[in-house]
C-alpha positions, 0 to 999 in steps of 0.5 A, spaced: 822 812 440 815 811 442 811 805 441 806 800 443 806 792 444 800 790 440 801 782 441 806 778 446 807 771 445 812 767 449 819 770 447 816 774 441 812 781 441 809 785 435 811 792 437 808 798 433 812 804 433 809 811 433 813 817 430 819 817 425 824 813 429 825 806 427 828 800 431 834 797 427 832 790 425 836 785 430 838 791 435 837 790 442 832 795 446 830 797 453 823 798 454 820 802 460 813 802 461 809 809 459 805 809 465 811 810 470 816 816 470 821 815 464 829 815 464 828 821 459 824 825 464 829 823 470 835 826 466 831 832 464 829 834 471 836 833 474 839 837 468 833 843 469 834 843 476 842 843 475 842 849 470 837 853 475 842 852 480 848 854 476 844 860 474 843 863 481 837 866 478 832 862 483 829 865 489 830 859 494 834 860 500 839 854 498 846 852 498 846 846 494 843 842 488 840 837 493 837 843 497 834 846 490 832 839 488 828 838 494 825 845 494 823 844 487 819 838 489 816 841 495 813 847 491 813 845 484 812 838 485 807 833 489 810 835 495 810 831 502 808 824 502 807 824 509 809 827 516 812 826 522 810 830 529 812 830 536 807 830 542 809 831 549 805 827 554 806 828 561 808 822 565 808 825 572 807 832 575 813 835 573 816 830 567 814 830 560 815 824 555 816 826 547 813 821 543 813 821 535 808 820 531 807 819 523 801 822 519 799 821 512 797 828 511 797 835 514 790 834 516 792 828 520 796 832 525 792 834 531 789 841 531 793 843 538 800 841 535 798 845 529 796 851 533 802 851 538 808 855 535 813 851 539 810 844 537 808 846 530 816 848 529 817 840 530 812 838 524 817 835 519 814 833 512 817 827 508 818 829 501 816 824 495 821 821 492 822 823 485 823 815 483 816 814 486 813 820 482 808 817 476 809 819 469 804 825 470 806 827 476 813 828 473 810 831 467 807 836 471 813 838 475 818 839 469 812 843 466 812 847 472 820 848 473 820 850 466 815 856 467 819 858 473 826 858 470 823 862 464 820 867 469 826 867 473 830 869 467 834 863 465 836 864 458 843 860 457 845 855 451 845 849 456 837 851 458 836 851 450 839 845 449 835 841 454 829 844 452 830 842 445 832 835 447 825 835 450 822 837 444 819 843 447 
């Protein structure tokens, strides 16, 4: 059920309902902000990724549901929210010390680290958590996932059920 709180005063609120579904008088409801990602989006995303995993029709080199979820967030979602890299610092003539650094973007990593094949392999990205995605980021990721699943040939009753539950 979608709606908008038009007036709030003390413990009372006037709620304008959008759509055909109407609240039951005297019923209790959980409200969640339409600005952030919703529980419906959360359920849809995880159901879609699980169905994609079960279908085996993805092209990702993965072995588990979690690995596929991470690949989807990386390639179809927001991707990395930050990075970690290692830099070798010479302590004396024959010894080096490894020091780990954080970087907000890939551009923040020094060019000599990105150009060195050995050091480049030690750059790690931290995926943005699904719980921190905005509603728009979730919508875009889910849309991208559906397109990829259709292109991969996912065509199951469960996939159709998920899509119909989303109103797609």
